C-alpha positions in Angstrom: -9.5 -20.2 -2.5 -9.3 -18.2 0.8 -12.3 -16.0 0.5 -14.1 -14.5 3.4 -17.7 -13.1 3.1 -18.3 -9.7 4.6 -21.9 -8.8 4.2 -22.5 -9.3 0.4 -18.8 -9.0 -0.5 -16.0 -11.5 -0.6 -12.5 -10.6 0.4 -9.6 -12.7 -0.9 -6.8 -13.0 1.7 -3.7 -15.0 2.4 -2.0 -16.0 5.7 1.7 -16.7 5.8 3.9 -17.7 8.9 2.8 -19.2 12.2 4.6 -16.9 14.7 2.6 -16.1 17.9 1.9 -12.6 18.9 0.5 -9.6 17.1 0.2 -10.3 13.4 1.2 -8.0 10.6 -1.5 -6.7 8.1 -0.1 -5.8 4.7 -2.2 -3.2 2.7 -1.7 -3.1 -1.0 -1.1 0.1 -3.0 -3.2 1.4 -5.8 -3.2 -1.0 -8.8 -1.7 -3.7 -6.7 -2.8 -7.0 -5.1 -1.7 -9.2 -2.3 0.5 -11.0 -4.7 2.9 -8.0 -4.9 4.2 -8.8 -1.4 5.1 -12.4 -2.1 8.5 -12.2 -3.8 10.5 -9.9 -1.4 8.5 -9.1 1.7 6.5 -12.1 2.9 9.3 -14.6 2.9 11.3 -12.3 5.3 8.4 -11.1 7.4 6.9 -14.5 7.8 10.0 -15.8 9.5 9.1 -13.6 12.6 5.5 -12.8 12.2 2.1 -14.2 11.2 1.5 -12.0 8.0 -2.0 -11.4 6.6 -2.4 -9.8 3.1 -5.5 -9.2 1.1 -7.0 -7.8 -2.1 -9.0 -4.6 -2.0 -12.6 -4.7 -3.4 -12.5 -5.2 -7.0 -9.0 -6.5 -7.1 -7.8 -10.0 -7.8 -10.1 -12.4 -6.0 -12.2 -9.9 -4.1 -15.7 -8.9 -5.3 -16.5 -5.4 -6.5 -19.8 -4.1 -5.2 -19.6 -1.2 -7.6 -20.0 2.5 -7.0 -17.4 5.1 -5.9 -14.4 4.0 -3.8 -12.9 5.7 -0.8 -10.0 5.2 1.5 -12.4 4.9 4.5 -14.2 2.0 2.7 -10.9 0.4 2.3 -10.1 0.9 6.0 -13.4 -0.5 7.0 -12.8 -3.6 4.7 -9.6 -4.3 6.4 -11.0 -4.2 9.8 -13.9 -6.5 8.7 -11.2 -9.0 7.5 -9.6 -8.8 11.0 -13.0 -9.4 12.5 -13.6 -12.4 10.3 -10.2 -13.8 11.1 -10.6 -13.3 14.9 -7.7 -10.9 15.1 -8.1 -8.3 17.8 -5.1 -6.1 16.9 -2.5 -6.0 14.2 0.5 -4.1 13.1 -0.5 -2.4 9.8 1.9 -1.7 6.9 0.7 0.1 3.8 2.4 1.5 0.7 1.0 4.6 -1.2 -2.7 4.0 -1.2 -2.2 1.3 1.4 -0.5 3.9 3.5 -3.6 6.1 3.3 -5.7 3.1 4.3 -3.5 2.5 7.3 -3.8 6.2 8.4 -7.6 5.8 8.3 -7.5 2.5 10.0 -5.6 4.2 12.9 -8.1 7.0 13.1 -11.4 5.2 12.6 -10.4 2.0 14.4 -7.6 3.0 16.8 -8.1 0.0 19.0 -7.5 -2.5 16.2 -3.9 -1.1 15.4 -0.8 -1.8 17.3 2.0 -0.1 15.2 1.9 1.6 11.8 4.4 1.4 9.0 3.6 4.0 6.2 5.6 3.7 3.0 5.6 6.2 0.2 2.4 8.0 1.1 0.9 11.3 1.8 -1.8 13.0 4.2 -3.3 15.2 1.5 -2.5 15.3 -2.3 -0.8 18.5 -3.4 -1.4 20.1 -6.8 1.1 17.9 -8.7 -0.3 14.6 -7.2 -3.9 15.9 -8.0 -2.9 16.4 -11.7 -1.1 13.1 -11.9 -3.9 11.1 -10.4 -6.5 12.7 -12.6 -4.3 12.0 -15.5 -4.0 8.3 -14.6 -7.7 8.1 -14.1 -8.4 9.6 -17.5 -5.7 7.3 -19.1 -7.4 4.2 -17.6 -10.8 5.4 -18.7 -9.7 6.2 -22.3 -8.9 2.6 -23.1 -5.1 3.0 -23.1 -3.2 -0.3 -23.6 -1.9 -2.3 -20.6 1.6 -1.7 -21.8 1.1 2.1 -21.7 -0.4 2.0 -18.2 2.5 -0.1 -16.9 5.1 2.2 -18.5 3.5 5.3 -17.1 3.7 3.8 -13.6 7.3 2.7 -14.0 8.4 6.1 -15.0 7.1 7.6 -11.7 8.0 4.7 -9.3 11.7 3.6 -10.3 15.1 5.1 -10.1 16.5 6.4 -13.4 19.3 3.9 -12.9 16.8 1.0 -12.5 15.1 2.1 -15.7 18.5 1.8 -17.4 18.2 -1.9 -16.9 16.3 -2.4 -20.0 16.1 -6.2 -19.9 14.7 -5.9 -16.4 12.1 -3.3 -17.3 11.1 -5.3 -20.4 10.7 -8.5 -18.4 8.5 -6.6 -15.9 6.3 -5.2 -18.7 6.0 -8.7 -20.4 5.2 -10.3 -17.1 2.2 -7.8 -16.5 1.1 -8.0 -20.1 1.0 -11.8 -20.1 -0.9 -12.0 -16.8 -2.8 -8.8 -17.0 -3.3 -6.3 -14.1 -5.2 -7.7 -11.0 -8.0 -5.1 -11.6 -10.1 -3.5 -14.4 -9.4 -0.1 -15.8 -12.6 1.1 -14.1 -11.5 0.0 -10.7 -8.1 1.6 -11.2 -9.7 4.9 -12.2 -12.0 4.6 -9.0 -9.0 4.0 -6.9 -7.3 7.2 -8.2 -10.5 9.0 -7.2 -10.2 7.6 -3.7 -6.6 8.7 -3.4 -7.6 12.2 -4.6 -10.3 12.2 -1.9 -7.8 11.2 0.9 -7.2 13.9 3.5 -5.9 13.3 7.0 -3.8 16.4 7.2 -5.8 17.9 10.1 -6.3 14.6 11.8 -2.7 13.2 12.0 -2.4 14.5 15.5 -5.1 12.0 16.7 -3.1 9.0 15.7 -1.7 7.6 18.9 0.2 4.7 17.6 4.0 4.3 17.3 4.6 5.0 13.6 7.4 4.4 11.1 7.3 6.5 7.9 9.5 5.0 5.1 10.3 6.4 1.7 13.0 6.3 -1.0 15.4 9.4 -1.1 14.7 9.7 -4.8 10.9 9.1 -4.7 9.2 11.3 -7.3 5.6 9.9 -6.9 5.6 10.8 -3.1 8.8 12.8 -2.4 10.4 12.8 1.0 8.8 16.1 1.9 5.3 14.6 1.6 6.3 11.7 3.8 8.0 14.1 6.3 4.6 16.0 6.6 3.0 12.7 7.7 5.8 11.9 10.2 5.8 15.3 11.6 2.0 15.4 12.0 1.8 12.0 14.0 2.9 12.5 17.6 4.8 9.2 17.9 6.2 9.0 14.5 9.7 8.9 13.0 10.9 8.8 9.4 13.6 7.0 7.4 14.5 8.0 3.9 16.5 5.0 2.3 19.2 6.1 -0.2 19.4 4.8 -3.7 15.7 4.0 -3.9 12.6 5.7 -5.4 9.0 5.0 -4.8 9.3 1.3 -5.1 11.7 1.2 -2.2 10.2 -2.2 -1.3 11.7 -3.5 -4.5 14.9 -1.4 -5.1 16.1 -1.6 -1.5 14.1 -4.7 -0.2 16.9 -5.9 2.2 17.2 -2.5 3.9 13.4 -1.9 3.9 12.5 -5.3 5.4 15.3 -5.0 8.1 14.1 -1.5 9.4 10.4 -2.7 9.3 11.2 -5.9 11.4 13.4 -3.8 13.7 10.5 -1.3 14.3 7.9 -4.0 14.9 10.3 -5.8 17.3 10.2 -2.8 19.6 6.7 -3.8 20.7 7.9 -7.1 22.1 
């Protein structure tokens, strides 16, 4: 099992592809693990890049030291992994919570980041996001069934048209119910708290890196307006809103998403 010890913690990670040059670090979203990148992103990215993915503390194969979680902790964990792998700089791609982590990496460890790709994220939670994250944390802590948690997330992350594909949705629910989520309800609630505490709104101007902000045009969890605030706050950022996709733009518009990411990273070569 590819585990790296960082202090008293262990970080599970995977490396795909053998391309030379600056590698790509994939930072998972809230409730997700590095396995989420495997079906649609890693096969394409690894053709052109060396790709590193990992599990946040308390997720999948990574150990959980306990206590409150924060986006800054996750950013430091990511850099500790780069240190352990001997990677000086990386392109960093993060989705939702992973996008928050990527922002903090760029601010706390600017010299370790080459280019940023931020997907479906925000700089600061507004009132609606705060209410929703608080609700999700309480739902997880209340002992709600795994199926209920999955359905709650799907309602906020998929297009209405995708939800109409009942066979697909049911297969997704059965897949997660069979294998379980890659983290406990307690860790999920603590991740919600970390997202609630994220705030880079007044610091985005300090991010010096070329940045691409991507979202789905129909994203309800992190609407285009929130992504636009991030893009407008970062000096060297631009934004792409992909049509016919919601929050899970990586899934619903994978071919388009992968293409624009690889084109953006290729600008560095």
